[in-house]
N, C-alpha and C positions, 0 to 999 in steps of 0.2 A: 424503465430505467435504461438510459443509453450509455452512460459512463459511471464508473464506480471508483471514486477517489477519497470519499469520506462517509461518515455515518449518515449524513443527511441525504445522500443519494439513494438510500435504501427505502425511504418512506417509513412505513409502519415497522418500527424496530421489533416489537413483540411478534408480529407476524413473520418477520424475516428469521428470527431465532427459531420459531416454531417450525418453519419450513426447513431450516438447516438441520434441525434435529430429526425431522422426518427423513430427509435425504440420507443423513448419517446412519439411521437405523436400517435403511434398505438401499444401499449405495449404488446398486446396479439397476434400480427400477426406473431410472429416468434417462436411459441411454438414447431414447428417441429424441430427446431435446438437442443432442449434439450430433446426431447422425448426419454424415456428409458435411460437417462443419469443421473448420480448421482454426485452432488457436495458435497464434504466434506469440511466443514469450521472448521479450527482448531485454537483455541484461547489460546495462552499462556498469554494473557492479556485481561482485560475486554474491552467491547465494547457496545455501544448502537446504534448510527446512522449507523455505518458501518455494524454492524451485521444485523440490521433490513433491511436496504436497499439492501444489497447483497443477503440476503435470499429471499427477495421479488422479486428481479430481476431474480434470478434463477427460482423461481416458475413461474414468468411471461413467461420465456423461456421454460417452460414445464419440468423442471428438478426436480428430487427428491433431497432432501437436508438432509445431516447428519451434525449435529453440535456437536463438541467435545470440551469441556472445560477441558483443561489439569489442573490437580490438583483439579478439582471439578467434580465429577462423572466419572472420568477416573483416571488411575494410575498416580501418580507423575512420571515425566520423568526426568532422568538425562540427561543433555545436554552437559556436558563437557567430552572430551575424556581423557582416561588414568587415570580416578579416581577409587578409591576403592568403590565398591557398597555396603557400609556398613551403609548407612544412611536411610532416610525415603523414598527414591525413588527406588522402586523395579524393574523398567525397564528402559532400556537406549533408548534414542531417535533413535539411529541408528538401533535398533532392531524393534522399533515400526513403523518407517516410511514405510518400505516395506509392513507391514501388512495393514496399512492404505490405501496404494495404491491399494491393492487387492480389496477394497470394493467401489471404486469410479472411476470416469472418469476424474475429475479435482479437484484440491486441492487449497483452499484459506488459507493463513497462516497470523496470526497476532502475531508479536513478537517484543516488544519494546526494546529500548536501556536499558541497565542495569546501566549505569552511573558508572561502575567500571573501565572501560578502553575504552577510545574513539577509539583506534585502533581496539580493539575487536569488539566494536559495529559496526564500519564502515566496518568490514569484513562480516557482516550479516551471521554469522555462522549458525544460525538455519534455516533461509530461504534458504540458499544455500545447506544445507544438504537435505532439501525436494526436491529441484531441482535436486540434484545429485542422490538420492537414491529412490525416490518414483516411478519413471517410469511413471509419470503422468504430464500433464501440470499444472503448479503452478502459482498462482498470489498472490500478496501481498495485504493484508488488513490493512497494516501499519507495517513497519519494523523500524529498528533503524534509517535509513537514509532517507527514503522516505515514502510517503503515496499517491501512484499513483491514487487510486480511488477517493480520495477527490480532488486531483488536477485536474483530468479529470472533475469532477462535477463542480469545480470552473470555469474552462474554458468554459464549456457548458453554465453555468449561465451568464458569461460575454457576450458570443456570443448572448445569447437570449435577453439581456437587454441593450447592448451598444447603445449609441446614435450617435456615430461617427464610421467611418470605422476603425480608429486607435485610440482607447481610451487610456487615461493615467491611468496606474494601479500603485498603491502605496502599497508596503508591509512595514509595520512598527510594531515595538514592543518596549516595555519598559523593564527595568531590573526587575528581579524577585529574591526573597531571596533564592530560591533553584534552582538546575539544572532542566531544563525542556527538554522534547524531541525536537529534531530539525527536525524531519521527515516532519512535515507539512510545515514550511517555506522553508526547503531545496527543497522539491518536488515542491511547488508552484513556486519558483524561476526558477527551472529547466524547468518546463512546459511553463511558460510565456516567457522565453528566446527563446523558439521555435516559438513564434509568432512575428508579426511586431508591437505589441503594444509599446507605450512609457512606459518603465518600470523603476520605481524608488524604491530603497530600502533605508529606513531611520531608524536609531536607534542610541542610544548612542554609543560612541566609546568604544571598548572593547567587543562588543557583535556581532561580525561579524560572518556570515556564512562561511563555507569552500569555498575557491575560486572556486572550480569546480561547485558549485551551484549558486554563485553570477553571474558567467558568464559575459555577456555584460551589465548587469543592471547598471544604474547610482546609485552610493551609495552617500547618503547625510546624514551628521551627525547632521545637524540643522533641527530637526523635525518640 
């Protein structure tokens, strides 16, 4: 596995969960894996749980960690192609990415949806530019369409606490007065669809996820 942005990058999901549970039970037993390696965590958006848990995980694996907050303590980066660089962003992302890659062995990126264009958000332009130009393995710490780390943690939690071999899992939400990121429900649905759980999605009509994430889930509008 070179990059990790969705459930399909893991390969055998059951084996991945088993390995994760093994690491969790003896979290300092694998420090040799990260010895003399550096993780760079790049945040275009704020984070609390993902930031803390990912940094601690890297430390448990023996890695050095560099945290870069774009626009806070680092140059503001222009992310759009073909624009005139006459604003408050003195450096372009495409120039910065190869530099970042020189100082680390693996890169984690957090870049949310902008809610300006759904098609642009779903192209995952920022994340894909890191994959293309960094020369390093890249993983998503939440992007516009998915949050694979949280979904993996959710699946591990279900496996730890389930009372039956095939539990019923329900994903539900209510309307909100403003647009919200879809990454968490998208990703959760995509991951659960790779299991044999009984999976139900329920929400008011008009608040559907994209069909590629709904997959084989049973959709019920009567919450």
